[in-house]
C-alpha positions in Angstrom: 54.3 19.2 23.4 57.3 16.6 21.6 57.5 19.6 18.4 58.7 22.3 20.8 62.4 21.3 19.6 62.2 21.8 15.9 60.8 25.0 16.4 63.3 25.9 19.2 65.9 24.6 16.0 64.0 26.6 13.9 64.8 29.9 15.8 69.4 29.0 15.5 71.1 32.0 13.1 73.0 29.1 12.9 73.9 25.3 13.2 76.9 23.9 13.9 78.1 20.5 14.0 79.5 19.8 17.7 83.3 19.9 16.9 83.1 22.6 15.1 81.6 24.2 18.1 84.7 25.5 19.8 86.1 27.6 17.0 82.5 28.9 15.4 82.1 30.3 19.2 85.6 32.3 19.4 85.2 33.1 15.8 81.3 35.3 17.5 82.8 36.1 20.7 85.9 37.8 19.0 83.9 39.4 16.2 81.7 41.3 19.0 80.8 41.5 22.8 78.8 38.3 22.7 77.9 36.2 25.8 76.7 32.2 25.7 74.8 29.8 27.7 75.3 26.5 26.5 72.4 24.0 27.1 72.4 19.9 26.5 69.4 18.7 25.6 68.9 14.8 25.3 66.6 12.9 23.3 63.8 12.5 26.7 64.4 16.4 27.5 61.2 17.3 27.5 59.9 20.9 26.9 59.1 21.0 31.3 62.8 20.9 31.7 63.1 23.6 29.7 59.8 25.5 31.3 60.5 24.8 34.5 64.4 24.9 34.7 66.2 26.4 32.0 64.4 29.3 31.0 64.3 30.9 35.2 67.3 29.7 35.8 68.7 31.1 32.4 66.3 34.6 33.9 68.5 34.7 37.3 71.9 34.4 35.3 71.1 37.2 33.1 70.3 39.2 36.0 72.7 38.7 37.3 75.0 40.1 34.7 73.0 43.2 35.2 71.3 41.9 32.0 67.6 42.2 30.7 66.1 38.5 31.3 63.0 39.5 28.8 65.2 40.6 25.8 68.5 40.2 26.3 71.5 42.4 23.7 74.5 40.0 23.5 73.0 36.8 24.2 73.9 33.7 23.0 71.9 30.3 23.7 73.7 27.1 23.0 71.0 24.7 22.4 73.6 21.6 22.3 71.5 18.1 20.9 73.1 15.4 19.2 76.3 15.7 17.8 74.7 20.0 16.8 74.7 22.9 18.5 72.1 25.1 17.7 73.4 29.1 18.1 70.0 31.3 18.8 70.5 34.9 19.7 68.8 34.9 23.4 66.1 37.4 22.7 64.5 34.4 20.3 65.0 31.8 22.5 62.7 34.1 25.1 60.8 34.9 23.2 59.8 31.1 21.9 59.0 30.8 25.3 56.2 32.8 24.9 55.0 31.7 22.3 55.0 28.5 23.2 53.4 28.9 26.3 51.0 31.1 24.8 52.0 34.5 27.0 50.9 37.8 25.3 54.2 40.4 26.6 52.8 41.4 29.8 52.2 37.6 31.0 55.7 36.9 30.4 57.2 40.0 31.9 54.9 38.7 35.2 56.0 35.3 34.6 60.1 36.6 34.0 59.3 39.2 37.0 58.3 36.2 39.1 61.6 33.8 38.1 64.0 36.4 39.3 62.6 37.4 41.6 62.6 33.8 43.7 65.6 31.7 44.1 66.0 28.3 43.6 64.3 25.8 45.6 67.1 25.3 48.4 68.9 28.2 47.7 70.5 30.0 50.0 71.5 33.6 49.3 73.7 33.9 51.6 76.6 31.9 53.0 78.5 31.7 56.0 81.7 34.5 55.1 78.4 37.1 53.8 78.9 36.3 50.0 75.6 37.1 48.4 75.1 35.3 44.7 72.5 37.5 44.2 74.4 40.7 44.5 78.0 41.7 42.4 81.1 40.8 43.5 84.2 39.5 43.8 85.3 36.9 46.1 88.8 36.4 47.4 
């Protein structure tokens, strides 16, 4: 499954040299109300890492931001690999999971539901002061 990286990069709407990332991402932020989610890929990063760690974490993050984890609008996923950033629309990044895993839309829906209904192993939904990260709140 080593070919996943090139397939994923082919979904990018823009490829940015690392040194220009802040400038390009700032320009995109100013042109629209966009949320950026940054992912670092190393040469040795396997598909399994994205499948088991990155996608579930992103789905939970989007849910906490009150965005659709299945087709997030206004989200840009920045994949940093070597000396470049590959910018993907959030919906394209999420669709890619279904494509590479061979899931139809219904199966993908249930996968996302599993991700968002389960907390990470060892994650505590409530700490000592009663703050619940799964609810929108502002800490004082």
